[in-house]
Every structure is written in structure tokens, then in C-alpha cells.
C-alpha positions as CSV (number, residue, x, y, z in Angstrom):
1,X,-200.8,150.2,209.9
2,X,-203.3,147.5,208.8
3,X,-206.6,148.6,207.2
4,X,-209.8,146.7,207.1
5,X,-211.0,146.1,203.6
6,X,-213.8,148.7,204.0
7,X,-211.2,151.3,204.6
8,X,-209.1,150.4,201.6
9,X,-209.3,152.3,198.3
10,X,-208.5,149.1,196.4
11,X,-211.5,147.3,197.9
12,X,-213.8,150.2,197.2
13,X,-212.7,150.1,193.6
14,X,-212.9,146.3,193.3
15,X,-216.4,146.0,194.9
16,X,-217.7,149.0,192.9
17,X,-216.5,147.3,189.7
18,X,-218.5,144.2,190.6
19,X,-221.5,146.4,191.4
20,X,-221.2,148.2,188.1
21,X,-221.1,144.9,186.1
22,X,-224.1,143.6,188.1
23,X,-226.0,146.8,187.3
24,X,-225.3,146.6,183.6
25,X,-226.3,142.9,183.3
26,X,-230.1,143.5,183.3
27,X,-229.7,146.4,180.9
28,X,-227.7,144.3,178.4
29,X,-229.4,140.9,178.8
30,X,-232.5,141.9,176.8
31,X,-230.1,142.9,174.0
32,X,-228.2,139.6,174.1
33,X,-225.0,141.4,175.0
34,X,-222.3,140.8,177.6
35,X,-220.6,143.7,179.2
36,X,-217.3,143.2,177.1
37,X,-219.4,142.9,173.9
38,X,-221.2,146.1,174.8
39,X,-217.9,147.9,175.2
40,X,-216.7,146.6,171.8
41,X,-220.0,147.5,170.1
42,X,-219.9,151.0,171.6
43,X,-216.3,151.6,170.6
44,X,-216.8,150.5,167.0
45,X,-220.1,152.5,166.8
46,X,-218.1,155.6,167.8
47,X,-215.1,154.8,165.6
48,X,-215.6,152.2,162.9
49,X,-212.8,150.4,161.1
50,X,-210.4,150.3,164.0
51,X,-207.6,147.8,164.1
52,X,-207.7,145.1,166.7
53,X,-204.7,146.8,168.3
54,X,-206.4,150.2,168.5
55,X,-209.5,148.6,170.0
56,X,-207.4,146.6,172.5
57,X,-205.6,149.8,173.6
58,X,-208.8,151.7,174.0
59,X,-210.5,148.9,176.0
60,X,-207.3,147.9,177.8
61,X,-207.8,144.3,176.7
62,X,-205.0,141.9,175.7
63,X,-205.4,140.2,172.3
64,X,-205.8,136.8,174.0
65,X,-208.9,138.1,175.6
66,X,-210.1,140.3,172.7
67,X,-209.7,137.8,169.8
68,X,-212.2,135.1,171.1
69,X,-214.6,137.9,171.9
70,X,-214.4,139.3,168.4
71,X,-214.8,135.9,166.8
72,X,-218.0,135.4,168.8
73,X,-219.3,138.8,167.8
74,X,-218.4,138.1,164.1
75,X,-220.2,134.7,164.4
76,X,-223.3,136.5,165.7
77,X,-223.2,138.8,162.6
78,X,-222.4,142.0,164.5
79,X,-219.0,142.8,163.1
80,X,-216.6,141.8,160.3
81,X,-212.9,141.4,160.5
82,X,-210.8,142.1,157.4
83,X,-207.2,142.5,156.6
84,X,-206.0,146.1,156.2
85,X,-205.5,146.9,152.5
86,X,-202.2,148.7,153.2
87,X,-200.8,146.5,155.9
88,X,-202.1,143.0,155.8
89,X,-200.7,142.3,159.3
90,X,-203.4,144.6,160.6
91,X,-207.0,143.3,161.1
92,X,-209.7,146.0,160.8
93,X,-213.0,145.7,162.6
94,X,-216.2,147.1,161.2
95,X,-219.8,146.9,162.4
96,X,-222.3,145.1,160.1
97,X,-225.7,146.6,159.5
98,X,-227.0,144.2,162.2
99,X,-224.2,145.5,164.6
100,X,-225.2,149.1,163.9
101,X,-228.8,148.3,164.6
102,X,-227.8,146.6,167.9
103,X,-225.7,149.6,168.8
104,X,-228.8,151.8,168.1
105,X,-230.9,149.6,170.4
106,X,-228.2,149.8,173.1
107,X,-228.0,153.6,172.9
108,X,-230.4,153.9,175.9
109,X,-228.1,151.9,178.2
110,X,-225.9,154.8,179.4
111,X,-228.9,156.8,180.5
112,X,-230.5,153.8,182.2
113,X,-227.2,153.1,184.0
114,X,-226.8,156.8,185.0
115,X,-230.4,156.7,186.4
116,X,-229.6,153.5,188.4
117,X,-226.7,155.3,190.2
118,X,-228.9,158.1,191.5
119,X,-226.0,160.5,191.0
120,X,-226.3,163.8,189.1
121,X,-224.7,163.6,185.6
122,X,-222.1,166.2,186.6
123,X,-221.0,164.0,189.5
124,X,-220.8,161.0,187.3
125,X,-218.6,162.8,184.8
126,X,-216.3,164.0,187.6
127,X,-216.1,160.5,189.0
128,X,-215.3,159.1,185.5
129,X,-212.6,161.7,185.0
130,X,-211.0,161.0,188.5
131,X,-211.1,157.2,187.9
132,X,-209.5,157.6,184.5
133,X,-206.8,159.8,185.8
134,X,-206.1,157.3,188.6
135,X,-206.0,154.4,186.1
136,X,-203.7,156.3,183.8
137,X,-201.3,157.1,186.6
138,X,-201.2,153.5,187.7
139,X,-200.9,151.9,184.3
140,X,-200.6,154.0,181.2
141,X,-202.4,152.8,178.1
142,X,-200.6,150.3,175.9
143,X,-198.8,151.9,173.0
């Protein structure tokens, strides 16, 4: 049986991902952030001093994608990269004061995005949990 794209789960997920990125753009643009930068900033604001590996696992980004992004964010003065004092092979990431201030300014973004969806917060939380469970079944997080 052949399905039209409109009837495919994969297309619904793909097109929704594009719509989500498009909805975030006007929320992040005034802050000077891209969507991937926003994710890094949010992650480090929640848990500072993560290793690059920990951040990559959380955001499901490979190091070849993450490293240039982190270098640009460091160049902007939002984070610092430093060698771990115990294991110098590990690079730790910490927000600077400027990065923390930017994260504070970005703290209104989740509410603004939720309002754009028009969905009740409970439905959004349920949807997030369903999508995370699907993602984890299809491709477990890197270890």
C-alpha cells in the first residue's frame, strides 16, 4: 500500500519540525540567536560545566556539528571552553556572565512559543513526551 505524504507519520513529523523552527525564528532573532544556539544556551543554563560529549548527547548533535557552533558562541562571548582539570581530554563548557544574561533574556521564549501553538500546556507536555518516547525507540541517545 502506498500512502500520500499527507497520510505519512514521517511527513507529519518532518513538516512539523520545519514549522517549529520557523515559529522560533522571530522569537530568537531579536536576541541574535539561532535555534541551535538557543538549545545550547538553554542546556548550559540548566546544567553548567557540561562536557562537550554530555551536551552532544543531550542535544543529539555530533561533534562535527557541535564544535563549530560552540566556537561561534565562544567568539560571541556567551560561553567558555576549558579543559577538565581531572581529564584533560574532556572539554567543559560554561556560560559567561554575558551568556547568563542572554539566557535570562531568552527565558520568555518557551512561553511565547507555547502561546503560538494555541495548545493547552498539558497537551504540549503530552505531545513532547510522546515524541520523546518515539525518538528514543527509534534511535537511543548516544552513550
